[in-house]
MIMITOR-88646 format. One record per atom (N, C-alpha, C): residue number from 1; residue in three letters; x, y, z. Coordinates in steps of 0.1 Angstrom, whole numbers, plus 5000, padded with zeros to 4 digits. Example, Ala and Ser with C-alpha at 12.3 -4.5 7.8 and 13.67 -1.06 7.14 Angstrom:
BEGIN
+-----+-----+------+------+------+
:   n : res :    X :    Y :    Z :
+-----+-----+------+------+------+
:   1 : ALA : 5132 : 4943 : 5078 :
:   1 : ALA : 5123 : 4955 : 5078 :
:   1 : ALA : 5132 : 4967 : 5078 :
:   2 : SER : 5128 : 4978 : 5071 :
:   2 : SER : 5137 : 4989 : 5071 :
:   2 : SER : 5129 : 5000 : 5079 :
+-----+-----+------+------+------+
END
This chain:
BEGIN
+-----+-----+------+------+------+
:   n : res :    X :    Y :    Z :
+-----+-----+------+------+------+
:   1 : SER : 6284 : 0328 : 6394 :
:   1 : SER : 6274 : 0332 : 6387 :
:   1 : SER : 6258 : 0324 : 6388 :
:   2 : LYS : 6249 : 0330 : 6387 :
:   2 : LYS : 6237 : 0321 : 6386 :
:   2 : LYS : 6233 : 0310 : 6372 :
:   3 : ALA : 6226 : 0302 : 6375 :
:   3 : ALA : 6223 : 0291 : 6361 :
:   3 : ALA : 6215 : 0298 : 6356 :
:   4 : LEU : 6217 : 0295 : 6343 :
:   4 : LEU : 6210 : 0303 : 6331 :
:   4 : LEU : 6197 : 0294 : 6330 :
:   5 : SER : 6185 : 0302 : 6328 :
:   5 : SER : 6171 : 0297 : 6324 :
:   5 : SER : 6169 : 0295 : 6310 :
:   6 : SER : 6159 : 0289 : 6305 :
:   6 : SER : 6158 : 0289 : 6290 :
:   6 : SER : 6155 : 0303 : 6288 :
:   7 : ALA : 6152 : 0313 : 6297 :
:   7 : ALA : 6146 : 0325 : 6292 :
:   7 : ALA : 6159 : 0333 : 6288 :
:   8 : ASP : 6169 : 0331 : 6297 :
:   8 : ASP : 6182 : 0338 : 6300 :
:   8 : ASP : 6187 : 0331 : 6284 :
:   9 : LEU : 6187 : 0322 : 6281 :
:   9 : LEU : 6193 : 0315 : 6268 :
:   9 : LEU : 6186 : 0323 : 6257 :
:  10 : LEU : 6175 : 0329 : 6257 :
:  10 : LEU : 6169 : 0334 : 6247 :
:  10 : LEU : 6173 : 0346 : 6243 :
:  11 : PHE : 6183 : 0354 : 6254 :
:  11 : PHE : 6192 : 0366 : 6254 :
:  11 : PHE : 6202 : 0367 : 6253 :
:  12 : ASP : 6211 : 0351 : 6252 :
:  12 : ASP : 6225 : 0346 : 6254 :
:  12 : ASP : 6231 : 0354 : 6239 :
:  13 : PHE : 6225 : 0354 : 6229 :
:  13 : PHE : 6227 : 0360 : 6217 :
:  13 : PHE : 6230 : 0372 : 6219 :
:  14 : PHE : 6226 : 0383 : 6227 :
:  14 : PHE : 6228 : 0397 : 6230 :
:  14 : PHE : 6241 : 0399 : 6241 :
:  15 : HIS : 6246 : 0391 : 6246 :
:  15 : HIS : 6256 : 0390 : 6255 :
:  15 : HIS : 6270 : 0396 : 6248 :
:  16 : GLU : 6270 : 0394 : 6236 :
:  16 : GLU : 6284 : 0398 : 6231 :
:  16 : GLU : 6280 : 0413 : 6224 :
:  17 : LEU : 6270 : 0414 : 6223 :
:  17 : LEU : 6271 : 0430 : 6216 :
:  17 : LEU : 6273 : 0442 : 6229 :
:  18 : SER : 6279 : 0449 : 6224 :
:  18 : SER : 6282 : 0463 : 6231 :
:  18 : SER : 6271 : 0469 : 6234 :
:  19 : ALA : 6270 : 0473 : 6244 :
:  19 : ALA : 6258 : 0481 : 6252 :
:  19 : ALA : 6254 : 0494 : 6244 :
:  20 : GLU : 6265 : 0498 : 6231 :
:  20 : GLU : 6257 : 0512 : 6227 :
:  20 : GLU : 6248 : 0504 : 6215 :
:  21 : SER : 6256 : 0488 : 6208 :
:  21 : SER : 6245 : 0483 : 6200 :
:  21 : SER : 6234 : 0478 : 6204 :
:  22 : MET : 6233 : 0474 : 6220 :
:  22 : MET : 6218 : 0473 : 6224 :
:  22 : MET : 6212 : 0483 : 6230 :
:  23 : PHE : 6216 : 0496 : 6229 :
:  23 : PHE : 6204 : 0507 : 6234 :
:  23 : PHE : 6202 : 0509 : 6220 :
:  24 : SER : 6209 : 0508 : 6208 :
:  24 : SER : 6202 : 0512 : 6195 :
:  24 : SER : 6191 : 0502 : 6192 :
:  25 : LEU : 6193 : 0488 : 6198 :
:  25 : LEU : 6181 : 0480 : 6193 :
:  25 : LEU : 6169 : 0486 : 6203 :
:  26 : MET : 6169 : 0489 : 6214 :
:  26 : MET : 6162 : 0494 : 6226 :
:  26 : MET : 6154 : 0505 : 6229 :
:  27 : HIS : 6161 : 0512 : 6223 :
:  27 : HIS : 6159 : 0527 : 6230 :
:  27 : HIS : 6144 : 0533 : 6225 :
:  28 : GLN : 6139 : 0527 : 6213 :
:  28 : GLN : 6123 : 0532 : 6213 :
:  28 : GLN : 6114 : 0524 : 6225 :
:  29 : GLU : 6120 : 0512 : 6229 :
:  29 : GLU : 6111 : 0503 : 6238 :
:  29 : GLU : 6104 : 0512 : 6250 :
:  30 : SER : 6094 : 0505 : 6256 :
:  30 : SER : 6088 : 0512 : 6268 :
:  30 : SER : 6101 : 0506 : 6278 :
:  31 : SER : 6093 : 0513 : 6295 :
:  31 : SER : 6107 : 0509 : 6301 :
:  31 : SER : 6102 : 0492 : 6305 :
:  32 : GLN : 6091 : 0491 : 6304 :
:  32 : GLN : 6085 : 0478 : 6309 :
:  32 : GLN : 6094 : 0467 : 6299 :
:  33 : THR : 6095 : 0471 : 6290 :
:  33 : THR : 6103 : 0464 : 6278 :
:  33 : THR : 6116 : 0461 : 6281 :
:  34 : ILE : 6122 : 0474 : 6282 :
:  34 : ILE : 6137 : 0475 : 6286 :
:  34 : ILE : 6139 : 0465 : 6300 :
:  35 : ALA : 6131 : 0466 : 6311 :
:  35 : ALA : 6131 : 0458 : 6319 :
:  35 : ALA : 6130 : 0446 : 6319 :
:  36 : VAL : 6121 : 0439 : 6311 :
:  36 : VAL : 6126 : 0426 : 6306 :
:  36 : VAL : 6135 : 0420 : 6302 :
:  37 : ILE : 6141 : 0427 : 6292 :
:  37 : ILE : 6154 : 0425 : 6284 :
:  37 : ILE : 6165 : 0428 : 6296 :
:  38 : LEU : 6167 : 0437 : 6303 :
:  38 : LEU : 6179 : 0438 : 6310 :
:  38 : LEU : 6178 : 0428 : 6320 :
:  39 : SER : 6167 : 0422 : 6324 :
:  39 : SER : 6166 : 0413 : 6335 :
:  39 : SER : 6171 : 0401 : 6331 :
:  40 : HIS : 6172 : 0397 : 6316 :
:  40 : HIS : 6180 : 0385 : 6312 :
:  40 : HIS : 6190 : 0388 : 6307 :
:  41 : LEU : 6201 : 0400 : 6308 :
:  41 : LEU : 6211 : 0402 : 6306 :
:  41 : LEU : 6223 : 0402 : 6320 :
:  42 : PRO : 6233 : 0399 : 6314 :
:  42 : PRO : 6245 : 0398 : 6329 :
:  42 : PRO : 6242 : 0415 : 6333 :
:  43 : THR : 6241 : 0413 : 6345 :
:  43 : THR : 6243 : 0425 : 6352 :
:  43 : THR : 6250 : 0439 : 6346 :
:  44 : ARG : 6263 : 0433 : 6344 :
:  44 : ARG : 6275 : 0445 : 6341 :
:  44 : ARG : 6269 : 0452 : 6327 :
:  45 : GLN : 6266 : 0445 : 6318 :
:  45 : GLN : 6259 : 0444 : 6304 :
:  45 : GLN : 6246 : 0454 : 6308 :
:  46 : SER : 6239 : 0450 : 6316 :
:  46 : SER : 6224 : 0458 : 6318 :
:  46 : SER : 6228 : 0473 : 6324 :
:  47 : VAL : 6236 : 0475 : 6334 :
:  47 : VAL : 6240 : 0486 : 6340 :
:  47 : VAL : 6246 : 0495 : 6329 :
:  48 : ALA : 6253 : 0490 : 6319 :
:  48 : ALA : 6263 : 0501 : 6309 :
:  48 : ALA : 6247 : 0504 : 6297 :
:  49 : ILE : 6241 : 0494 : 6295 :
:  49 : ILE : 6230 : 0496 : 6282 :
:  49 : ILE : 6217 : 0513 : 6290 :
:  50 : LEU : 6216 : 0508 : 6303 :
:  50 : LEU : 6209 : 0518 : 6311 :
:  50 : LEU : 6216 : 0530 : 6313 :
:  51 : ASP : 6226 : 0529 : 6315 :
:  51 : ASP : 6237 : 0544 : 6315 :
:  51 : ASP : 6231 : 0549 : 6302 :
:  52 : ARG : 6228 : 0546 : 6290 :
:  52 : ARG : 6226 : 0553 : 6281 :
:  52 : ARG : 6214 : 0561 : 6279 :
:  53 : PHE : 6203 : 0558 : 6287 :
:  53 : PHE : 6189 : 0562 : 6286 :
:  53 : PHE : 6188 : 0575 : 6297 :
:  54 : ASP : 6181 : 0581 : 6293 :
:  54 : ASP : 6181 : 0596 : 6300 :
:  54 : ASP : 6172 : 0590 : 6310 :
:  55 : PRO : 6180 : 0597 : 6324 :
:  55 : PRO : 6177 : 0598 : 6336 :
:  55 : PRO : 6160 : 0593 : 6341 :
:  56 : GLU : 6151 : 0601 : 6337 :
:  56 : GLU : 6138 : 0599 : 6337 :
:  56 : GLU : 6137 : 0584 : 6334 :
:  57 : LEU : 6138 : 0582 : 6321 :
:  57 : LEU : 6134 : 0565 : 6318 :
:  57 : LEU : 6146 : 0553 : 6322 :
:  58 : GLN : 6157 : 0559 : 6327 :
:  58 : GLN : 6165 : 0551 : 6341 :
:  58 : GLN : 6156 : 0547 : 6352 :
:  59 : THR : 6152 : 0557 : 6357 :
:  59 : THR : 6144 : 0557 : 6371 :
:  59 : THR : 6132 : 0550 : 6366 :
:  60 : SER : 6123 : 0549 : 6356 :
:  60 : SER : 6114 : 0541 : 6353 :
:  60 : SER : 6114 : 0528 : 6350 :
:  61 : THR : 6125 : 0525 : 6347 :
:  61 : THR : 6130 : 0512 : 6342 :
:  61 : THR : 6136 : 0504 : 6352 :
:  62 : VAL : 6145 : 0508 : 6361 :
:  62 : VAL : 6146 : 0504 : 6374 :
:  62 : VAL : 6132 : 0502 : 6382 :
:  63 : GLN : 6123 : 0508 : 6384 :
:  63 : GLN : 6112 : 0507 : 6390 :
:  63 : GLN : 6102 : 0496 : 6386 :
:  64 : GLN : 6103 : 0496 : 6371 :
:  64 : GLN : 6099 : 0484 : 6366 :
:  64 : GLN : 6104 : 0471 : 6368 :
:  65 : ILE : 6122 : 0470 : 6371 :
:  65 : ILE : 6128 : 0460 : 6369 :
:  65 : ILE : 6122 : 0451 : 6382 :
:  66 : SER : 6123 : 0464 : 6397 :
:  66 : SER : 6120 : 0457 : 6409 :
:  66 : SER : 6106 : 0453 : 6411 :
:  67 : ASN : 6097 : 0458 : 6398 :
:  67 : ASN : 6082 : 0454 : 6399 :
:  67 : ASN : 6079 : 0438 : 6392 :
:  68 : LEU : 6095 : 0433 : 6388 :
:  68 : LEU : 6089 : 0426 : 6377 :
:  68 : LEU : 6083 : 0412 : 6382 :
:  69 : GLN : 6072 : 0409 : 6374 :
:  69 : GLN : 6067 : 0398 : 6379 :
:  69 : GLN : 6071 : 0386 : 6368 :
:  70 : HIS : 6065 : 0374 : 6371 :
:  70 : HIS : 6069 : 0367 : 6355 :
:  70 : HIS : 6066 : 0367 : 6341 :
:  71 : VAL : 6074 : 0367 : 6332 :
:  71 : VAL : 6071 : 0371 : 6317 :
:  71 : VAL : 6071 : 0357 : 6314 :
:  72 : ASP : 6058 : 0355 : 6305 :
:  72 : ASP : 6057 : 0339 : 6298 :
:  72 : ASP : 6068 : 0337 : 6289 :
:  73 : LEU : 6071 : 0327 : 6286 :
:  73 : LEU : 6079 : 0322 : 6277 :
:  73 : LEU : 6079 : 0329 : 6265 :
:  74 : GLN : 6065 : 0328 : 6259 :
:  74 : GLN : 6061 : 0334 : 6246 :
:  74 : GLN : 6062 : 0346 : 6244 :
:  75 : THR : 6062 : 0355 : 6251 :
:  75 : THR : 6065 : 0368 : 6257 :
:  75 : THR : 6078 : 0372 : 6250 :
:  76 : LEU : 6087 : 0364 : 6260 :
:  76 : LEU : 6100 : 0365 : 6259 :
:  76 : LEU : 6108 : 0360 : 6243 :
:  77 : ILE : 6101 : 0350 : 6235 :
:  77 : ILE : 6107 : 0348 : 6227 :
:  77 : ILE : 6102 : 0360 : 6216 :
:  78 : GLN : 6093 : 0365 : 6218 :
:  78 : GLN : 6083 : 0375 : 6209 :
:  78 : GLN : 6098 : 0390 : 6209 :
:  79 : ILE : 6102 : 0391 : 6221 :
:  79 : ILE : 6110 : 0404 : 6221 :
:  79 : ILE : 6124 : 0399 : 6219 :
:  80 : ALA : 6128 : 0385 : 6216 :
:  80 : ALA : 6140 : 0383 : 6215 :
:  80 : ALA : 6139 : 0382 : 6203 :
:  81 : GLU : 6128 : 0379 : 6193 :
:  81 : GLU : 6128 : 0378 : 6178 :
:  81 : GLU : 6128 : 0389 : 6174 :
:  82 : VAL : 6122 : 0403 : 6177 :
:  82 : VAL : 6122 : 0416 : 6177 :
:  82 : VAL : 6133 : 0421 : 6174 :
:  83 : LEU : 6140 : 0420 : 6186 :
:  83 : LEU : 6154 : 0426 : 6184 :
:  83 : LEU : 6165 : 0418 : 6175 :
:  84 : GLN : 6162 : 0404 : 6174 :
:  84 : GLN : 6167 : 0397 : 6164 :
:  84 : GLN : 6168 : 0403 : 6149 :
:  85 : ASP : 6157 : 0405 : 6148 :
:  85 : ASP : 6152 : 0412 : 6137 :
:  85 : ASP : 6158 : 0428 : 6134 :
:  86 : ARG : 6157 : 0436 : 6142 :
:  86 : ARG : 6164 : 0447 : 6144 :
:  86 : ARG : 6176 : 0444 : 6142 :
:  87 : LEU : 6187 : 0438 : 6149 :
:  87 : LEU : 6198 : 0437 : 6147 :
:  87 : LEU : 6202 : 0434 : 6135 :
:  88 : GLU : 6198 : 0424 : 6127 :
:  88 : GLU : 6200 : 0423 : 6110 :
:  88 : GLU : 6194 : 0434 : 6105 :
:  89 : HIS : 6188 : 0440 : 6105 :
:  89 : HIS : 6184 : 0452 : 6095 :
:  89 : HIS : 6197 : 0463 : 6097 :
:  90 : LEU : 6201 : 0462 : 6112 :
:  90 : LEU : 6210 : 0473 : 6113 :
:  90 : LEU : 6226 : 0467 : 6107 :
:  91 : GLN : 6225 : 0454 : 6106 :
:  91 : GLN : 6238 : 0450 : 6104 :
:  91 : GLN : 6240 : 0451 : 6087 :
:  92 : ASN : 6225 : 0446 : 6080 :
:  92 : ASN : 6224 : 0446 : 6066 :
:  92 : ASN : 6226 : 0461 : 6064 :
:  93 : HIS : 6221 : 0476 : 6070 :
:  93 : HIS : 6224 : 0488 : 6067 :
:  93 : HIS : 6237 : 0493 : 6068 :
:  94 : SER : 6240 : 0485 : 6079 :
:  94 : SER : 6257 : 0495 : 6080 :
:  94 : SER : 6267 : 0489 : 6068 :
:  95 : SER : 6265 : 0473 : 6063 :
:  95 : SER : 6271 : 0467 : 6053 :
:  95 : SER : 6267 : 0475 : 6043 :
:  96 : LEU : 6257 : 0478 : 6041 :
:  96 : LEU : 6255 : 0487 : 6025 :
:  96 : LEU : 6263 : 0498 : 6024 :
:  97 : LEU : 6260 : 0507 : 6040 :
:  97 : LEU : 6268 : 0520 : 6037 :
:  97 : LEU : 6283 : 0519 : 6038 :
:  98 : ALA : 6291 : 0506 : 6044 :
:  98 : ALA : 6303 : 0505 : 6039 :
:  98 : ALA : 6306 : 0500 : 6026 :
:  99 : GLU : 6297 : 0496 : 6019 :
:  99 : GLU : 6301 : 0494 : 6004 :
:  99 : GLU : 6302 : 0505 : 5997 :
: 100 : MET : 6290 : 0519 : 6004 :
: 100 : MET : 6292 : 0531 : 5992 :
: 100 : MET : 6305 : 0536 : 5992 :
+-----+-----+------+------+------+
END
């Protein structure tokens, strides 16, 4: 397995999430943003998430991954923070539903 970069470590938090949960966090993103996120996740998880998108978006995302240029750390931090905020929102929402 490859050594983790500081950028990969930003997304380490998401490695424990199911592909379904990650899809829920990412489904409204552009193929470019999805490509950036998937490029920082383990391959098996990335494939499982990608499988949940419609074929057209899958193709576009794979093309984006293959053309991915260096993404600056500040942008990666912003993406990771947005995903973490969404995850907290989803977790709070589901715990409220469970209490009903």
